[in-house]
C-alpha positions in Angstrom: 0.1 0.1 -0.1 1.0 3.8 -0.6 0.7 4.8 3.1 3.2 2.1 4.6 5.7 3.5 2.2 5.8 6.6 4.4 6.8 4.2 7.4 9.3 1.8 5.7 10.6 3.1 2.4 13.4 0.8 2.4 11.1 -2.2 2.0 9.7 -0.7 -1.2 13.4 -0.2 -2.6 14.2 -3.9 -1.6 10.8 -5.4 -2.9 9.5 -3.3 -5.7 13.2 -2.5 -7.3 15.6 -4.9 -6.3 13.0 -7.6 -6.2 11.9 -6.4 -9.7 15.5 -6.6 -10.9 16.0 -10.3 -9.5 13.0 -11.5 -11.1 14.1 -10.3 -14.5 17.6 -11.7 -13.9 16.1 -15.1 -12.8 14.5 -15.7 -16.2 15.7 -19.1 -17.6 14.2 -18.2 -21.0 13.3 -15.4 -23.2 9.5 -15.0 -23.1 7.4 -13.5 -25.8 6.3 -10.8 -23.4 7.0 -9.9 -19.9 3.9 -8.3 -18.3 4.6 -6.1 -14.9 2.4 -4.1 -12.7 3.0 -0.5 -12.6 0.6 2.0 -11.0 -1.5 5.1 -11.3 0.6 6.5 -8.5 3.2 7.1 -11.1 1.4 10.3 -12.2 1.2 11.8 -9.0 -1.5 14.6 -8.3 -1.7 15.8 -11.8 -4.5 18.4 -12.6 -5.3 17.2 -16.2 -7.8 14.4 -16.7 -8.1 11.7 -17.8 -4.6 10.8 -17.4 -2.8 9.4 -20.5 0.3 7.0 -20.8 2.2 9.9 -22.5 1.6 12.2 -19.6 4.6 13.2 -17.2 5.3 11.2 -14.1 5.3 13.1 -10.8 4.9 10.3 -7.9 4.3 11.9 -4.5 5.7 9.0 -2.5 8.2 6.2 -2.7 5.7 3.6 -3.8 5.0 5.5 -7.0 8.7 6.2 -7.2 9.5 2.6 -7.3 6.9 2.0 -10.1 8.6 4.8 -12.2 11.8 3.2 -11.7 10.5 -0.1 -12.7 9.4 1.3 -16.0 12.6 3.0 -16.4 14.5 -0.3 -15.9 12.1 -2.1 -18.4 12.6 0.3 -21.0 16.5 -0.1 -20.8 16.6 -4.0 -20.3 14.3 -4.4 -23.2 16.8 -3.1 -25.4 19.6 -4.9 -23.9 18.1 -8.4 -23.7 15.6 -7.9 -26.5 12.7 -8.9 -24.3 9.1 -7.1 -25.0 8.0 -5.4 -21.7 4.4 -4.4 -21.2 3.8 -2.2 -18.1 0.4 -2.2 -16.5 -0.5 0.9 -14.7 -3.5 -0.3 -12.5 -6.2 1.9 -11.1 -7.5 1.2 -7.7 -8.4 -2.6 -8.5 -10.8 -4.1 -5.8 -13.1 -6.9 -5.3 -12.8 -10.6 -3.7 -9.3 -11.3 -2.3 -8.5 -7.7 -2.2 -5.9 -6.2 0.2 -7.5 -5.7 3.8 -6.1 -2.1 4.0 -8.1 -0.9 0.9 -11.3 1.2 1.0 -14.0 -1.2 0.5 -12.6 -4.0 3.0 -11.6 -1.4 5.5 -15.5 -0.2 5.4 -16.7 -3.8 5.8 -14.6 -4.3 8.8 -15.8 -1.5 10.5 -19.4 -2.7 9.7 -18.8 -6.2 11.2 -16.7 -5.1 14.1 -18.4 -2.1 14.9 -15.6 0.1 14.4 -15.5 3.7 13.2 -14.2 4.2 9.6 -11.8 7.1 9.2 -12.6 9.0 6.0 -9.6 10.8 4.7 -9.9 14.4 3.4 -13.4 14.5 4.5 -14.3 12.2 1.7 -13.5 14.6 -1.0 -11.3 12.1 -2.9 -12.2 10.7 -6.3 -10.8 7.2 -7.4 -11.0 5.4 -10.6 -12.2 2.1 -9.0 -11.6 -1.0 -11.5 -13.2 -4.4 -10.6 -10.8 -7.3 -10.4 -13.0 -9.3 -12.9 -12.6 -6.4 -15.6 -8.9 -6.4 -14.9 -8.7 -10.3 -15.6 -10.4 -9.9 -19.0 -8.3 -7.3 -20.2 -5.3 -9.3 -19.3 -6.5 -12.3 -21.0 -7.3 -10.4 -24.1 -4.0 -8.8 -24.0 -2.0 -11.7 -23.9 -3.6 -12.7 -27.2 -2.1 -9.5 -28.9 1.0 -8.7 -30.7 3.0 -5.7 -29.8 4.9 -3.6 -31.9 7.2 -1.8 -29.3 10.0 -3.3 -27.3 8.5 -1.7 -24.2 4.9 -0.3 -24.1 2.7 1.1 -21.1 -1.0 0.9 -20.7 -3.6 2.4 -18.2 -5.8 -0.5 -16.7 -9.0 1.3 -15.6 -12.8 1.7 -15.8 -12.2 5.6 -16.5 -15.3 6.2 -14.3 -13.9 8.1 -11.1 -16.2 7.7 -8.1 -16.5 10.1 -5.4 -15.5 8.6 -2.1 -17.9 10.3 0.0 -20.9 9.1 -2.2 -19.6 5.4 -2.3 -19.4 5.7 1.6 -23.0 6.7 2.0 -23.9 4.1 -0.4 -22.4 1.4 1.5 -24.1 2.8 4.6 -27.4 2.6 2.9 -27.2 -0.4 0.9 -24.7 -2.7 2.7 -24.5 -2.2 6.6 -24.5 0.7 8.9 -21.2 2.1 10.4 -19.8 5.2 11.9 -17.7 7.7 10.0 -15.1 10.1 11.4 -14.1 12.5 8.9 -10.3 13.3 9.2 -7.7 15.5 7.1 -6.1 14.5 4.0 -2.9 12.1 4.4 0.3 13.2 2.9 0.3 10.1 0.8 -3.0 10.5 -1.0 -3.7 12.1 -4.3 -7.0 14.2 -4.8 -8.2 12.2 -7.7 -7.3 9.4 -10.1 -9.0 9.3 -13.3 -7.2 7.3 -16.3 -8.0 7.3 -19.9 -8.6 3.7 -21.2 -8.4 4.6 -25.0 -5.2 3.1 -25.6 -6.1 -0.5 -24.1 -9.5 -0.3 -25.6 -7.8 0.4 -28.9 -5.9 -2.7 -28.5 -8.4 -5.1 -27.3 -11.5 -3.8 -28.7 -14.7 -2.9 -26.8 -15.0 -3.8 -23.1 -18.1 -3.4 -20.8 -17.1 -2.8 -17.4 -19.0 -4.1 -14.2 -21.4 -1.6 -12.7 -19.8 -0.2 -9.3 -22.8 -0.8 -7.3 -23.0 -4.6 -8.3 -19.2 -5.1 -8.1 -19.5 -3.7 -4.4 -22.1 -6.3 -3.7 -20.5 -9.1 -5.2 -17.4 -8.1 -2.9 -19.5 -7.7 0.1 -21.0 -11.1 -0.4 -17.6 -12.8 -0.7 -16.4 -11.0 2.5 -19.4 -12.1 4.5 -19.5 -15.6 3.3 -15.7 -16.1 4.0 -16.2 -14.4 7.5 -13.0 -12.3 6.7 -14.0 -9.9 9.4 -13.3 -12.7 12.2 -9.8 -13.0 10.7 -7.4 -11.4 13.1 
């Protein structure tokens, strides 16, 4: 997660950068394509939306910086080793089996354990939530395509930013009741993420994205059925 990078930046260098290079160096064969996870965090807090792949990268934290470094490394090694690298800038991926420190699972935890949810920046954030099944569909379609560049980058997003306060109220009304405590903005947070998905859709063709309300309910049903809230 982004926020932990403020507490332990060295871990991000060891894992996201050194680990990334180790992974490439450990290859025993030359793959047709090397897909790797980048992040929307590389854009930082740009004020021009939707963000496109050719925009400048201005990360605000060591997490975003580590992802930019991975992109630079990929671009460099693609030329040396003649391996085709495909970078994927993911935007707020959510759904079953998501990270417990992410927005939805944190709220569900508050609902079932009767905790107060701390809403950063008083809820005045917007996030380009992208459901995990949509991500999987895109990746499967991407693996069937051919690429002309030795290193290319794609935004992976629904391109439909959601207001955090509105989502919090939607969950309170339709999923379960919980208390909200509005707090100030965290230094790790950007105000808005809104990616352009034109480039990826030009590659794979048309794609219908899951309705955010339905996706939240599916994620909640998974959470409830697996009793995630009882895992400590």
